[in-house]
RODO-2510 file (C-alpha; in nm, 4 decimals, decimal comma):
residues 220
     n   res          X          Y          Z
     1     i     0,0000     0,0000     0,0000
     2     s     0,1656     0,3240    -0,1141
     3     i     0,0537     0,6839    -0,1438
     4     s     0,1276     0,7450    -0,5105
     5     g    -0,0646     1,0525    -0,6256
     6     d     0,0272     1,4096    -0,7095
     7     p     0,1147     1,5916    -0,3829
     8     e    -0,0190     1,9189    -0,5222
     9     k    -0,3718     1,7729    -0,5389
    10     r    -0,4421     1,8083    -0,1686
    11     h    -0,8148     1,7422    -0,1762
    12     s    -0,7646     1,3668    -0,2135
    13     f    -0,5198     1,0791    -0,1663
    14     v    -0,4259     0,8347    -0,4409
    15     y    -0,3036     0,4922    -0,3316
    16     t    -0,1526     0,2080    -0,5281
    17     i    -0,2426    -0,1261    -0,3679
    18     r    -0,1272    -0,4742    -0,4636
    19     s    -0,3879    -0,7322    -0,3641
    20     v    -0,1829    -1,0027    -0,1921
    21     g    -0,3235    -1,0523     0,1598
    22     t    -0,6328    -1,0283     0,3770
    23     v    -0,6356    -0,6491     0,4109
    24     t    -0,5400    -0,5653     0,0538
    25     r    -0,7887    -0,8179    -0,0876
    26     a    -1,0625    -0,6589     0,1248
    27     l    -0,9663    -0,3142    -0,0038
    28     s    -0,9752    -0,4355    -0,3628
    29     t    -1,3399    -0,5419    -0,3260
    30     l    -1,4650    -0,2059    -0,1981
    31     q    -1,7070    -0,0091    -0,4114
    32     p    -1,7128     0,3678    -0,4734
    33     g    -1,8648     0,5492    -0,1758
    34     e    -1,7622     0,2941     0,0872
    35     m    -1,5569     0,4210     0,3811
    36     v    -1,1953     0,3372     0,4594
    37     g    -0,9921     0,4588     0,7566
    38     g    -0,6232     0,5368     0,7266
    39     r    -0,3425     0,5855     0,9790
    40     g     0,0336     0,6588     0,9817
    41     p     0,3131     0,6408     0,9059
    42     y     0,4684     0,9119     1,1210
    43     g     0,8167     0,9118     0,9738
    44     n     1,0173     1,0990     0,7103
    45     p     0,9208     1,1866     0,3524
    46     w     1,1484     1,1933     0,0511
    47     p     1,3994     1,4811     0,1008
    48     i     1,2992     1,6923    -0,1974
    49     e     1,4783     2,0013    -0,0649
    50     v     1,8144     1,8210    -0,0656
    51     a     1,7904     1,7593    -0,4398
    52     k     1,7290     2,1205    -0,5426
    53     g     1,9944     2,2461    -0,7810
    54     k     2,1187     1,8915    -0,8419
    55     d     2,0427     1,5875    -1,0576
    56     l     1,7428     1,4038    -0,9130
    57     v     1,7827     1,0324    -0,9826
    58     l     1,4985     0,7912    -0,9036
    59     v     1,5710     0,4169    -0,9047
    60     a     1,2663     0,1896    -0,8810
    61     g     1,2087    -0,1834    -0,9012
    62     g     0,8635    -0,3366    -0,9520
    63     i     0,6038    -0,1798    -0,7254
    64     g     0,8778     0,0435    -0,5855
    65     l     0,7739     0,3013    -0,8432
    66     a     0,4502     0,3675    -0,6526
    67     p     0,6007     0,5583    -0,3554
    68     l     0,8421     0,7395    -0,5886
    69     r     0,5731     0,8671    -0,8232
    70     p     0,4808     1,1655    -0,5988
    71     v     0,8468     1,2752    -0,6143
    72     l     0,8311     1,2676    -0,9920
    73     y     0,5049     1,4629    -1,0018
    74     h     0,6569     1,7299    -0,7769
    75     a     0,9865     1,7489    -0,9638
    76     l     0,8225     1,7865    -1,3048
    77     a     0,5961     2,0598    -1,1666
    78     q     0,9068     2,2400    -1,0331
    79     r     1,1314     2,1484    -1,3250
    80     n     1,3560     2,4561    -1,3001
    81     q     1,4746     2,3494    -0,9544
    82     y     1,6645     2,0429    -1,0825
    83     t     1,9411     2,0105    -1,3392
    84     r     1,8428     1,6606    -1,4566
    85     i     1,5508     1,4376    -1,3625
    86     i     1,6265     1,0714    -1,4261
    87     l     1,4008     0,7715    -1,3700
    88     m     1,5474     0,4216    -1,3894
    89     y     1,2739     0,1611    -1,3622
    90     g     1,2680    -0,2143    -1,4000
    91     a     1,0320    -0,5076    -1,3498
    92     r     1,0386    -0,8831    -1,3967
    93     d     0,8473    -0,8621    -1,7256
    94     p     0,6584    -0,5986    -1,9276
    95     d     0,3274    -0,6796    -1,7542
    96     g     0,4907    -0,5997    -1,4206
    97     l     0,5571    -0,2371    -1,5131
    98     l     0,3226    -0,0019    -1,3275
    99     y     0,1433     0,2951    -1,4858
   100     q     0,2215     0,1821    -1,8390
   101     q     0,0257     0,4560    -2,0132
   102     q     0,1967     0,7179    -1,7988
   103     l     0,5358     0,5630    -1,8667
   104     h     0,4707     0,6087    -2,2364
   105     t     0,3893     0,9759    -2,1737
   106     w     0,7029     1,0202    -1,9666
   107     q     0,9083     0,8512    -2,2400
   108     e     0,8003     1,1286    -2,4761
   109     c     0,8574     1,4035    -2,2166
   110     q     1,1721     1,6060    -2,2786
   111     q     1,1800     1,7229    -1,9166
   112     l     1,2598     1,3713    -1,7951
   113     e     1,5151     1,1026    -1,8827
   114     l     1,3469     0,7638    -1,8558
   115     f     1,5375     0,4345    -1,8646
   116     q     1,3340     0,1128    -1,8479
   117     t     1,4258    -0,2528    -1,8378
   118     v     1,2699    -0,5937    -1,7762
   119     d     1,4297    -0,9165    -1,6575
   120     v     1,2431    -1,1250    -1,9137
   121     a     1,1090    -0,9794    -2,2382
   122     d     0,8122    -1,0885    -2,4478
   123     s     0,7616    -1,0573    -2,8224
   124     q     0,6209    -0,7046    -2,7883
   125     w     0,9065    -0,5635    -2,5808
   126     d     1,1788    -0,3782    -2,7712
   127     g     1,3523    -0,2064    -2,4797
   128     n     1,6371    -0,2982    -2,2461
   129     v     1,6526    -0,6498    -2,1021
   130     g     1,8357    -0,6982    -1,7735
   131     v     1,8301    -0,5886    -1,4117
   132     v     1,7764    -0,2296    -1,3003
   133     t     2,1410    -0,1923    -1,2057
   134     s     2,2357    -0,2283    -1,5734
   135     l     2,0715     0,1091    -1,6360
   136     i     2,3027     0,3029    -1,4052
   137     k     2,5924     0,3144    -1,6502
   138     k     2,3530     0,4001    -1,9348
   139     a     2,2382     0,7104    -1,7452
   140     n     2,5933     0,8522    -1,7341
   141     l     2,5464     0,9986    -1,3882
   142     s     2,7482     1,2859    -1,2485
   143     a     2,8555     1,1368    -0,9142
   144     s     2,9046     1,4627    -0,7264
   145     q     2,5849     1,6163    -0,8656
   146     s     2,3394     1,3298    -0,8097
   147     i     2,0869     1,2763    -0,5320
   148     i     1,9526     0,9206    -0,5475
   149     m     1,6100     0,8140    -0,4224
   150     m     1,5466     0,4416    -0,4416
   151     c     1,2696     0,1928    -0,3671
   152     g     1,2314    -0,1716    -0,4595
   153     p     1,3146    -0,5238    -0,3453
   154     e     1,6118    -0,5211    -0,1102
   155     i     1,8167    -0,7486    -0,3348
   156     m     1,7755    -0,4939    -0,6154
   157     m     1,8726    -0,2074    -0,3861
   158     r     2,1814    -0,3932    -0,2616
   159     f     2,3185    -0,4405    -0,6127
   160     a     2,2196    -0,0867    -0,7136
   161     l     2,4133     0,0481    -0,4152
   162     l     2,7220    -0,1416    -0,5250
   163     e     2,6901    -0,0060    -0,8779
   164     l     2,6336     0,3500    -0,7555
   165     s     2,9362     0,3241    -0,5284
   166     s     3,1485     0,2119    -0,8234
   167     t     3,0484     0,5301    -1,0096
   168     g     3,1575     0,7481    -0,7177
   169     v     2,8195     0,8351    -0,5646
   170     a     2,8664     0,8872    -0,1903
   171     d     2,6565     0,7079     0,0716
   172     d     2,5133     1,0372     0,2011
   173     q     2,3717     1,1148    -0,1450
   174     i     2,1479     0,8064    -0,1445
   175     y     1,8042     0,7743     0,0175
   176     l     1,6185     0,4439     0,0489
   177     s     1,2551     0,3685     0,1255
   178     m     1,2280     0,0742     0,3638
   179     e     0,8482     0,0880     0,3819
   180     r     0,8059    -0,2752     0,2813
   181     n     0,9366    -0,3626     0,6306
   182     m     0,6569    -0,1735     0,8088
   183     k     0,3556    -0,3471     0,9635
   184     c     0,1284    -0,1351     1,1835
   185     a     0,2895     0,1942     1,0626
   186     i     0,2150     0,3810     1,3871
   187     g     0,4831     0,2552     1,6241
   188     f     0,2858    -0,0023     1,8236
   189     c     0,3887    -0,3487     1,7094
   190     g     0,7680    -0,3123     1,7002
   191     r     0,8064    -0,5338     1,3946
   192     c     0,9702    -0,2603     1,1906
   193     q     1,2703    -0,2240     1,4236
   194     y     1,5774    -0,1921     1,2029
   195     g     1,8842    -0,1842     1,4255
   196     p     1,8225     0,1161     1,6551
   197     t     1,5596     0,2560     1,4150
   198     f     1,1837     0,2074     1,4019
   199     l     1,0944     0,2518     1,0373
   200     c     0,7420     0,3836     1,0886
   201     r     0,8681     0,6609     1,3195
   202     n     1,2261     0,7241     1,2001
   203     g     1,1789     0,6183     0,8381
   204     p     1,0632     0,4785     0,6094
   205     v     1,2911     0,7026     0,4000
   206     l     1,6444     0,6811     0,5377
   207     r     1,9780     0,8078     0,4180
   208     y     2,1952     0,5122     0,3259
   209     d     2,4940     0,6077     0,5405
   210     s     2,2706     0,6013     0,8509
   211     i     2,1661     0,2371     0,7995
   212     r     2,4606     0,0911     0,6094
   213     p     2,5793    -0,1331     0,8998
   214     f     2,2336    -0,2927     0,9211
   215     f     2,1315    -0,2925     0,5560
   216     h     2,3743    -0,5665     0,4604
   217     q     2,2941    -0,7966     0,7519
   218     r     2,0702    -1,0849     0,6556
   219     e     1,7351    -1,1155     0,8363
   220     m     1,7675    -0,7629     0,9795
***
């Protein structure tokens, strides 16, 4: 469950929900006009201010594009505040790409550099084939100028971090969303403890250098 709408449209929330469990299946059966309550999280948003005057680089895997989409909406609306806006997005196959019609629009948009890839192509796919990390070299990043915001499966983020490090991007220029580790989202259950951090209160967006010792520990 991710808030994924345009942050400038403050009269409503847009969520992207994957129906995989009891709660999300129940949400997917609701009809227009039915009531839903929402709560939390109480943590940190994407640090948009940090990226002003720099290259804003978004790295997304699978449904990880959903929580990054508000950043993209905001950045395109404030295009003059960023030198480059780059989106690198990958999924297992073409059907796994979210917002496909919007991706086509963004592909044609000259205000944004979009790089897409899939792990496994079908007969209709004529783009890149491979993991998301293969896109990093294609983007020709300026290491000192880039602010990275990333969301996706942790295995994808681990390899992307290695690739970014090899290009010279510093740990304090990278921000990760760890929201997939949250449960109650309001600080009650304790399941989102990540080292000394509780993701729903201190995250879910965290600067990589602050969690590096824990990020690479299995089962953390």
